[in-house]
C-alpha positions in Angstrom: -89.7 119.5 41.5 -93.1 117.7 42.2 -93.4 114.1 42.8 -95.1 112.1 40.3 -98.4 110.4 41.5 -98.5 106.6 41.7 -101.6 104.6 41.9 -101.3 101.7 44.2 -103.6 98.7 44.0 -104.8 97.6 47.5 -106.5 94.2 48.0 -108.9 93.2 50.8 -108.5 89.5 51.6 -111.0 88.1 54.2 -109.9 85.0 56.3 -111.6 83.0 59.0 -109.3 82.1 61.8 -110.9 80.4 64.9 -114.5 81.3 63.8 -113.3 85.1 63.6 -113.2 87.0 60.4 -110.0 88.8 59.8 -109.7 91.2 56.9 -106.1 91.7 55.6 -105.1 94.6 53.4 -102.3 93.8 51.0 -100.7 95.4 48.0 -100.7 93.8 44.7 -97.2 92.4 45.4 -98.6 90.7 48.3 -97.1 93.1 50.8 -99.2 93.1 54.1 -100.3 96.6 55.1 -102.3 95.4 58.2 -105.3 93.4 59.5 -108.7 94.4 60.8 -110.3 92.2 63.6 -113.7 92.5 65.0 -113.9 92.6 68.8 -117.7 92.4 69.7 -119.2 95.9 68.5 -115.8 97.5 67.8 -112.9 96.9 65.3 -109.1 96.6 65.9 -106.9 97.8 63.2 -103.4 96.0 63.5 -100.4 97.5 61.8 -97.7 95.2 60.5 -95.5 96.4 63.2 -98.0 95.2 65.8 -99.4 98.4 67.0 -103.1 98.4 67.4 -105.9 100.9 67.2 -109.5 100.5 68.4 -112.2 102.1 66.3 -116.0 102.0 65.8 -116.3 101.0 62.1 -114.4 98.9 59.6 -114.2 101.9 57.3 -112.4 103.8 59.9 -110.1 100.9 60.5 -109.2 100.7 56.8 -108.5 104.5 56.8 -106.0 104.1 59.6 -104.2 101.3 57.9 -104.2 103.2 54.5 -102.9 106.4 56.2 -100.1 104.6 58.0 -99.1 102.8 54.9 -98.8 106.1 52.8 -97.2 107.9 55.8 -94.3 105.3 55.9 -93.6 104.6 52.3 
């Protein structure tokens, strides 16, 4: 049996905390997938369990968060 494909709507919410822009990825049901913080020229992808990854672009940070979300669903 094959699994039925499900489309999941992901929202990108930008917040400013202490003069730093934080991008939060959430589902339509307000479940937080993770956050992206900018650290000088690099980005930090932070999973909801607290694990962090340092990457060179915001797109790469989003990819990590989405990959981890789909892996553990």
